[in-house]
N, C-alpha and C positions, 0 to 999 in steps of 0.2 A: 361414538361416547355415546353414554345415556344421559338422561335428562340431570341437569344439578340444581339445587336450592339456589334463585336468585341471587340472595345473600350471600352465598358460598362465592358464587362467579366473580359477584361483583368486590370479593376483597381480595380476590387472588388479579383480577383486573387494575384492581389498586396496589397491590403488591407490584407488578410486573411494572407499573407506570412511576412507582418510587424508586424501583431498583434501576432503571434507566434514565431517573433524574430529573423528568420532566415535571411540570407543575401541570394542573389540570386545563388551565387555560392554553397554555402552550401545546399539550398532546392535544386538544379539540382542535386548534388553529391550525396545527399540520395536517388535521383528517377530514378538515372542512366541516365539522361537527359546531353546534355552539355548547360554550361553556358548561352549562345548563344538564345539557344532557349527558356528559360523561359523566357528571356528579350522578344524575338519576342512573346510569347503569351501575357504576360501584357502590351505588346503597342499594341497589337488587330493585328499586324503585319502576324502572322500566327494561323492558328486555331488549336484549340486544341481539341483531342478526348475525347469521354465519358471516357475510361477506365484511362488516365492521370487526369483528373479532379478528378475523383474519387482518385485517389492513392494522389492529391494534398490534399484532404478535408481532408484525412486520417491521412496526415503527418502534416496538420496544426491542427488538431482537431475541423474542423468546419463540419456541414452539409452540404450535397452537393447543399441545396440550398442555402447557404451564396452568392456563385455565382451569384446567380441570383434575389436576392430581398435583400432591406436594413434590417439588424436587430439588435437590439440594442445589446452589451456586457452587461452580467450581472455584478454586482458587486465582486461576489465570482471569476469569471472566470479572471475580470480584476486584483483582486488581484494577483491570480495566475499566471499569463500572467507576471504582473510586477515582481514580488518575484523573476519569471524566467529568466528572462532576460540575467542575466550574466552567466545561464549555460549553459553546452556544449550544443552543438547539440543534441546530444543524449539524452540530459536531457530535452531540450526543444519539442524534439517529445515524450517524457514521459509525460511533461505536457500537450501537445495538444491529447494522450489518454485517460488519467484519466479527463480532460475533455469532451471529446465524451462520455466516462462510465458513469459518475455526470449525462449527460445529459440525457443517458438512461434509467438510474436507475430513473431519476424523469419523465421520461414518462412511462414506466412501471406501477409505482404507478397512474397516470394521467388513464392508460388504463383499471389496475382491480380494479381501484376506492379504493385502499387501501390505509389507514394512518399508514404514516412512523413512526417508533419508533424512541425518540431524545433523544439526551444524556442532560443530566443537573445537571453541577456539585453543590455538594453539600458546596464549600466551597469558601470562596471569593476570586478573583485574588491577586495574591502578590503585594506587593506595594514594597518589595525588589527584583529586578530581581536578585540578586545575593546571596542569605542568605547563610549561612554556612553549612558545612558538616552536622553537628549536627543538624539545623534545616531541611534538607532535610531528615534526618533519622528519623526526629521527625513527618515529616508531611508525609512521604510513612508507617508508623505504625498507624496513626490516619486515614488516609485511607484505609488500611488495615481493622482496627476497626468498621469503616463504614460501609465497606461491609460485614463485616463476616467474613474473611477470616483467623481473627487467625494468627498463624504463617506457616501454611499451606503452602505447593506449589500451586503452580497456574498452572496446567497441561497445559490447553491450553487456552494463553493468548489471543487468537481470537477469542473466543466463550466468553471468558469472558467479553472481550469488547462488543461484539455484544450484549450480554445478559441487557448490558446496555446504549444499543442506540448507539453506536459507528459503523459504517460502515470504513470495511477493504480493503482494494484494494491493487492488487500487479500488478506495471507497470515496463516497464524498465526506469530506469535513466541514465543508465550508468556504467564502471565497473571499472573507477578509482577512488583513493582514493578521490579525488576533488567533486567527484559525490553523491548526495543524497544519506542518506541513507534511508531517509523519508520524509514527510510532513504531515502535518494536517489543515486543515482548516475548513471552519464553511458558511455551506450552510442555506439558508433560512428555506428554508424547509426539508431538511433531517436531519439536522444539523451537525454534527463531523464528517468529511471526514477522513480516514487514507490510506495516501498511501504509500507503502514499495516498496525498490528498489529490483525488479524482479533478476535485474542481482549481488548481492552482495550476501552472502554463508546465505543459509538457514538455517542456524543453528541461526545466527543473529537474526531474528526477533521478537522471544521475547524480547530479550532487546530492540528492535527497536520500538516496539510496547509501550512499558513500558514508554519509552522515550516520547512517541507521547501523553501518557496517561497522562504526568505531565502537559505537554502545556493543553492539555484538561480541565484539573482537575484546573490548577493556571494563565492559562494564556488565558483565552477566551475571553478575550478584544481586541485580537489582530484579523485581518481579515484573515490571514494565515500566516504560521511559518515552512519553510522551512529548512530541517536540513541535516547538514553532518558531519565530523569527523573535529575537526580543528578548527571550529568556535569558535570565540574570543567573540561570543555574550555570556555576564551571564546568560540567560534564558537558554541555552542550557547547561552550567554546571551544573546547580541545575537540568534540566532534567535526565541528566544523572545519576547526584549523587543518586536524586530521584530513579529512576529506577535502581539502584542498589542493595538499600536499600529495595525497593517495591518486588522483584524479593528474594533475600536472605537476613529475615529480621534477624538480631544479635540473638535476643533471641531464632531463629530458631537451629543458631549455637550451641550457649550455650547449649540448650535443649538437642543436639544430643553431647555435651561434645567434639565439634571440636575446642580445644582449639590448636592445630597444625598438620600441615599437610603436611608429608613427602614422600609420596606412590603415584604414580600414578595412581594403582587400586582404593585408596580411592579415588582422584581425579576424576576418571572416574563414582563412583559412586555420587558423589555427582553432578556432571553436569547433570545426568541423573533426579538425584530426585528432582533438584530446576528446572527442565528442560533450564538450561542459555546455553549460547557456552563455551567452556574453557575460552576464553577471557574475557567472562564478570567475571565467578567464579574467575580467577587468579586477574583481578583487585581489587575483591572486600577482596577477605583472602588479597592479600598484603596490601591493605590498612588498615588491623585489623591485619597484622604481625602476622598470623594464617600460614603463611608457612615455613616450616624447610628444609633447604639443596636445593638442586636444584634436580627440577621437569620437567622432559620432557613433554614439553606439546602439542607438535606437534603427531596427533594421535591419542586425547583421545577420540574423537568418535568412533573410531576404536577398540580399545582396550575395550571401554563399550560395543559394539556390540560383542565383542569376550567373555566377562563375563556374556554372556547373558541377559545383558537389551538391550530394544525394542528401535533401535536406524532407524528410517526409510531410504528408500532409497535415497531420495531426500533430505536429510538433510545431506547426503556424499559427496549431487553432483551427484550420480550415476542414478536419473531418475527424468522427468521434475515435478514442482511441479503438484498437484494433484488438480482439477478442486474448491474444497472447502476451499484450500488456497489462490487462486486466485482472487476469489469475495468473498463478503459478502454472506453469506446462503441465505438472503433475497433477494438478487439479483439473485440468482436462479431460489428460489423459485416464482419468480414474474415471470420470462420467462416462466418457465415450465407453470405457471396459467394463461399466455396472450396466451401461445399458446391452453391450454385448451380452452378456450373462444373462440378460433378464431380472437382475435385481430392481431397476428402476426402471418406470415407463419413459415414453420418449416427452410425456408435457413436463415429469420431476424434471426432465434430463434438460430439457429448456430453461426450465426454471432455475435450474444450478448457475446457468450459464448466463443468467440473465438477459435472455432474449424471448422473442415469440419462438410457437413452435414452427413457423414457415422459415423462420431465419435459420433454427436447428439443421430442418432440412436441407436446406441449401448448406449448413457448414458440415452434414453428415455424406452429402453428394460428395462421390470418387472425383477427383481432379482429372486432365485428359490424360494425364500421364499415367495415372491408374487403372486407367480404363484399358488404354493402350496396353500396358504389361500381362492386365488379365486377359488380355485375348489374342497376346504375342503367341506365334508357333515356335516351338523349343524342341 
């Protein structure tokens, strides 16, 4: 990129900041700059170094080229930016991060000349945004029947969604109760994109994914839906009810003979059987009056592990989310394929997966099974 007149560069910097919804003070604070310094950058009174420009691009969720040439904002990005205008600064930064990831995903499809699999709802959108609980339960049952799930637990909600054309990313949206739990929007080429809040308890992920799935099935006439606890939007209440019945169907409880539960060990077993959080199970059992007596819900996952049920360290907050939980599997595969084709560098591949080059090298090392297969005598 050639030299650019300082005032023009400053105007592009200001436009990117305003598009991302940051005040000068908020943007400066997130980058560790003094407010006046950013103001001087944007007015062209002070030159900006390449590293700072790169950090600004990352914060605002724009490519570095945005600062040097006019670029149109796509409808899906504009919808996300507008919906996220009232979020916390951390939430706005998360929106920017998601925008970057989705644009990188689109670029990877271009580079590898692969065709994305997109989600298609088999159901008409809901006319009533706030159907009764019984309707949500009926639709959850109908959905299970359509996908051939019966009343069996869904062991891996993310894999189920991706099997049917939904792409699930995990990005930081903030740690407070008022921050997003997740969102869904529709990309013109990639289809339904779901984003989960990396900074909320990992054990909430299945319920949040089922909640977004409800929107994907019945509210796809909207461009983008941002979700958090306590919203008064009737569609949010429906999605909560749907997710609860979808993950924990009443017929399954009846078949298991769960008329009433009074033992924490039994609760721990049900939490692992259905693959939901203790809070989601509690809400479901309380709604059907299946809890007898007082149960200590705190520490249920630890109790489940002590009883021998598989509980991953990341679910307990003892380890970071593994790679396969942070990105769509197709995204990771495309990064590797683009690297093998030579259309991206190893440094770029590592950056796309949010890791250092050393971590990426370890990721790319063949497993012992792959090594054994390579040298097997046939």
